[in-house]
N, C-alpha and C positions, 0 to 999 in steps of 0.2 A: 320589694315585689315580685312578684312570681316572674316566669320570663312570658307564660301562654296566656297571663292577665295582663299584662303592657301594651300599652297604647302606641301606636307609629313615633305619634313624637316625644316619648322616651326610649323607646327602642333606640331613634337616631343619634341622642342624649353618651351609646356606649361607644366606646372611641377602643379598647382595650383587650387584649383575649382576657385579661381578668378581669375589667369589670362585668362583662362575656358568661363567666367561666359563676362572680356572683349571684349574679339572676336564675341562676338554674339553666341554662340556657342546654338542650340536648338533641344535638343531629339529627335532621330526619329526612329519610331519602327524598325526590322530588315525584315519586309515583305513591308516595305516604298521603303528603300534601296534596296532588289532585284527589287523592281519593276521601281524605280527611275534610276538606271544604267542600266537597261535592255531598257528604251524609250531612251537613252541616244545613246547605241547600237543599237539600232537601227535603231533610224537618222542616227547616222553615217554609216550606212551599214557596221556595222561591223559584223563580227561570233563568234557568246558566244561559242558556242561548237566546238570549233576548232577541224578538227577531229573523228571527228561521223559521219560514212559516214553511207547512207542509208535511212534516218531521214528530210532528210530536207523540207521534205516538207509532213508527218507525226504527228512525234513523234517530233520533237522540237516544229512547229507550237501549238502541244497540253503542251509545257511547255512555250510555254510563255505568254498562256491566262491566263496557271493557276498562275502565279506568275506578273501578270498586274491584276485580280483579289485573288491579297494578299490568295492565296488558300495552303491550307497542302498538301500535294501530295503523290498517291502510284502507281506505277511502275509497270504492272501483268506484267510479260512478261515469257518464258520458260529460260533457261540457258543457259551465254553468249549473251546477247542482249545490254550490259555498262549500265545496271540503274543504277546500286555501280558507273560506272566511270561517267558517269551523273551528279549523286547527287554530285558529287566531286568538277567535273565543275561549282556544282552552288555559289560556291567561289569567284568564277571569276568577282561577281556584285556585292560584298557585298564592301561598304566603303575601298581602304584601311587602314585605321583607324579608332577607332572609340579609345573614354576618359573612362575610368574605375576607379572606387573609388581604390585605392591604399588598396591590404591584401584583399578586398572582397570575398569571396568566390565566389559568386553568380553573380560576374560581373560588379555591380551595376552602370548604370547611374551614375556621381554625379550626376545631375539636377532632377533626380528622382529615385534615391534609395529605395530601397526592400527589404533588410535587416538587420536585427539588427543590427548590425556591421559596418553597411555604414551608417544608419540614425545617431546611434550614435557617431560616428565620425567625421561626419560632424557639429550637433549641438557642439560639444566640442572645432571643431579646425574652422569652417564658410572656408571664405574663402582660411581659409592654410591649407586647405587638403588635401592631395597629391593623387597626379591622375596617371597611368600610360595608355599611347596607348596601344592597342591589334591590333594586324597585319590581315588580312581576311583568310589569308592560317590558323592562329588558331584556327579559329573559325566555327570550324569541331567536331563534336564528330556523332562513327559509333558506333552501336550495333551491332551483331550478335545473332540474336531470338533461343535462345536453353533453350531446354526446365529445364535448370538446372537456367536460369535466375526468379532472386529475385524481389517483390516491395522494398526492399532495394535497390538493388543496381540499380534502373529506378529510385526510388521515394527516398526515406534516411527512418531513421532507428534512434529511441536513441541509442546513446552513450552509457553506463554504463562509460567509461572508463573513457572519457572526464565529467561526472557525479562525481564520486570520486574524478579525482585529480583535477576540478577544485570545487571541492568542493560546486554543485548547487544540489540542488529541480528537480526531476524530471516532477516538472510542468513547468521549467525552458527550452525557447523554444532553450537557447542557449547547450542545451544539444544532441537537434538533431544534425542528419554525415546525408546530405544529398547525392543522391545519384546525377546520373548521367544526368538524366534530367533536375533539377532543376537547378546542375552547369553548362550545355550547354547554361544559359540565356545567350538572345542577338545573338547567335547562331546555325548554324542547326544544323540536329539530326537527321539524319542518324537511323532505323532498317529498319535494313536486314530478310524476308524473314519470316513475321510479323506472318504468319499462322503458324510459328512452337513456337508464342508465347504463355504460357497458358493463357487460357480466363480467370484465373482472377486474371492476369499481366495485363491484354488488360484493364479488368476496369476497371485497376487504372491510365488508360491515358483517362478517358473520361474529368473528369472535368478540367485536366491542360487545354485538345485541347479546350473544351467548357466555363471554364469559368474561368480557371488560377488557382481556387481552388487545393489544395494538404493537405491530411492528412495524418502525421503519427503517429502513435501508439499511438492515441487520441488527438491530435494535429491538431487543421483544423485553416490552416493558407493561409491569400489568401496574395495570390503569386502570382501579374499580371506577368508572366513569361510573356518574348516574345523570346521568339522558331518560327522558318518553319523548322516545320514537314514534313521529306520526309521519305517513307515507300515502302519497296521495295515486292515481291510473287511470287510468281511460282504456276503457274493453278492450277499443281498439289499437292501442297504442300492443296487443299482445299477439294482433294477426299484422297488423304492415307495419311495423318498429322495430320492438322486440318484444320481452319479455322479462316477470320476473324468475330469475334464478329459484330454481323445485328449493336448494338448503336454507335461503335466505326467506322465504315465501310462508316455508315452513317456523325457521324465528318470530315469522310476527303471529306475535296470537291470536286477534283478532281485525279482522276483516271483511268490513261495514260496507252494506251496498247504498247509496243512494240512487237518489228518483231525481223523476220529475214533478211539479205537479198536477194532483192528480184529481182539481180542477179549476173550473175560471177560478174563483170566489179568492182561491188560495193563491193564484196566481195576479191575480189583482194584486192584492195586500202585496208581494212581494216588489211588480214595478212600481206602485205608487211609493213605496218605501226608500227606492232604490231609487226613482225617476230623478234627476239634476232638473231642480225645475223653481230653484233661489235666482229670488231677483226678477222672475214674470210675472205681468200683471193676473195670475189668475184672478184676483175676483175680476177682471172683465171679460174671462173668457170663460163661458158655459163649456164642460167637457158631458153630457149625457151619459148618463150610464150604461145603455146599449152601445155607444165608445167602446167605454175601455171593456165592454166585457168582448167586440172585435179584435179589440189589439191581441186580445190574449187567445181568443179562436184561430188569428192565425198564426201562432204556433202552435197549436194545438192538429188543424191539416199541415202543419211543412213538417211533424214529429210523426203523418202517417201521409204523408206525399211521395207515390213512386219516384217522384220525379229525385227527393232528395235523400242522403245518403243515409243511412239508417242508425251506420254504425258511429256517424261520429253526432248525428245527436242535432239537437236544436236547443241550443243556450238560450237562458234567460234574458241574458244581455239581450235577444231579441225584443222581445218585447216591450224591456226601457225604454230601447233605444226609439224602436216605433214611438211611444208614447215619448217620447221629449221631442220626435222629430211632429208629431200631429199639434203638438204645443204651438214649438216656432212656423209650423203651417197655419196656423189660425193668428197668430202673434203678427204674421209678415201683415195678412191681409186686417190686422188693424190699426197698423202704420201707414198702410198706401189707401186708405179708404180716409183714414182722421177719423176715426168711431172709437167710442166712448167704449163700445163690447160688443161682441160677439159672440156668436156658437160656434161649436164645430161639426164641425157637414163631411157627409159621405166622400165626394169629393176630395177628403184634402186627403185620405189615407196615399195616395197619388202622391204625397211629404213621407211617406214613409219608404216605400219603395227602395230606395237606398239605405235603409236603417236594417230588410231585409235582406236584398244580395248581397251583404257581406256577411253573415252568419248564417247561411245555410251553404249548406256540399253537396252543389248536385253529383248522383249517380250517372249520370258525361257531361263531362265538359266538355264544351263548342261555345260557339264563339259569344263575345262579350256582350251580345244583349238573352242572351241565354237564360241566365239568372237574374234579369228585368220582367220579363215573361211569366218564369215562373212565382213569381212575386207578385206579378199582376193575377194569378190564377191564382193563388193562395189568397190573399186576399176574397178572389171572388165565390171561391168557397168558403170563403167564414163567413162571408152577408148571406151563401145560398142557406146554411146551416142553419145560422139564427133568425135568419128569416122563418124560414116554418116556426117558431114558439113565439111567433107572435099575429104574424096571417094568415087566412087559409092558403092550400096548397091550388097556384094557380090551372093546374091540368087536372084539379078534380073538382073544380069551378066548370070549372069549361068544357067537363066531360056533363055537367048537372042540364034539364033543357031549359031550366032557371035560379034566377039570385045569382046568378056571378055580378062581385059588385068589383069586378075588373071591369066589367063591358065600356066602359063610356071610357074610361083615358084608352083605352086597347081603342078605339072602336076613332079618336080622338087619332092617335099618333096614324093610325087608319086612313087616315083620308089626309095624308101627307105633312102634316106636320113633325117639327121636330124642335129637339130642344138642347139649348148649350148650357152646363153649369157650370160654371171658370171656378174653381181656388180663388181668382182674385177680384171677384165681385160683392157690390156695398151688399149691406143685411136687405136693402131697401129692393134690389133688385135679385138677389137672389130668392125672398118671399113674392116679386112679382109674377115671376115669370115660372114656379111653384104650384102657384094660383091660379092659372091660366090653365092647366090641363083637368079637364072637366073628373068629376066623382074622384080625385086623387084626395083632397084632404074627408069628406066620407068616408072612406078606404078604413082614412088613417083615424080619427075619431071612432071612427065601429069598432076598430079592430084591438086598437092600443090601450090595455087600460090604466087608467090615474095620468093619462098624458099631460102633461106638464103646457100651458100656453108660449111656451118659448121655445119650446121644443118639436112642436106642432109640427115646421116646416122640414125638420131635421126627418121623421118618422117617412114624410109626404116621400123628400128624395128618397131616405130609405129603401119601400114602397118599390122606385121609379127601381134601385139598382135592382130589389128581387125579382122580380119582374123579367128582365133580363137576364139574368142566375138561370132562370129558369124556363128560355127559351121564349118568351109570349115578347119583346122586343129587340130592340139592333144595341148594342152600347160599343162604340166607338172611344177607346181611348185616344182625345188631343193631346195638343204638348200643355195648356195652362186647363185641363177641367176633363169632361165628358159631354157625351153629345149620343142624344139618347131619338131616337128612328123605329117604323114600324121592322119588323122585324121579315114583313114579306116584303116589301121594296126593293129591301136594303140586299135580299137576296138577289133580287134579278136590276142591281142599278153598278152594271159592267164599265163605269167608269175605274180610273186606278184612286186612292185614296189621296187625300192636299199632300203638303209638303208635312203639312202643320197637323198630319194625324195618322194613327197607327190604326191599322186595323187588329181589332179583337181575335187574336190566330185561337181560343181555347172555346167550350163553350159553356164553362165554370163549370 
């Protein structure tokens, strides 16, 4: 059977060089593998990068063009933009198995050996040279660039123990211990955060990329390494910690710029796909579509916030972690109250603050509480933004002489009433409290289109938060929830806040 038409189970039966020759095997470089398999997938309308959302018309076409051009690639983008994920997925474009000389540390092709070991073995055994089959999943090496990475780590060094044990001269090539790059021959080699690599280490990659030469402690070896290089870099690194030296940058043929999701819909797909909610009672926790949008809007607000360092970026991990915390907040309430089911509430967003504080880098680092206040502010801005998509502007309605739908609930608070919504309240208590506010249910049913019955109180609470963000009500953050009061009376309340509450320092 011709080699190109053989199935994996038949290939694995081939054990020697002679058997490999008999089926008509011919060597192929890794870049040719990637190119040929990509062409086949494009023709078959197959999606190579399954689960990578938002790059269909931008990044992925650039990657495909780079692969077709047999280019080494540098992904340039802020953190959390799937750079490493895409690099790992490129292994799916490799052949299922490739033959390797058994025992060869450089993964030599049996018909194109490059190491002294493989050449010597083939000279001795000829067609009886043993081979093994290397699976595509194993043909991947990843290295995080850190200041302590050395030339020996990447390229190699002389091994004095090997020289002493084998009684070899230091002029003998066998004393060399090869580094990660030569050992990644015929595979994908990824260096993350390339600018963090010291300049002298970057220089060591020049000839490998261009000529295939490597130099180790005076040994100049002509090793035509067959490697697909993929680098990742964060634009912030160019100014804060390092840079890609110009000659190396010149040798990386394609630089592909990544980006954050361009819409809330794309962000939601990423979050729902990546969030770990396995073994959660999701059938007992209802998450309104609006809440899913709110989680994504928090990230949008963070990327535009004057408090957050835009050079650092806001990773997609923020929304993923926030969504997981949101589900956990509802799950905790479910167990506390012994209920069969619950619905996520706006007040549950208090529980996502820890997921935000660790994911944003502030422009001015201050006290520990600073990040928490910024996170609370971002949540408020997200509510304000989405409120306008469901309810009319309170400011405009207030100016109108008649027809202001917010009069009744605002008047109720103006009479000195207050409302405490706590994250731990049972669903029965939660609904009862919201129903006590006159006019609130009517506002919700009037302006929210196709309102599910189970989400009515959720939108009623959302309306209260929206009114607070538009400075129509006062909202205080409690340890366990939110307290709503009349804005006017709270302005004249000169008493200090109690130990269990924190004044909202932001006006939204």
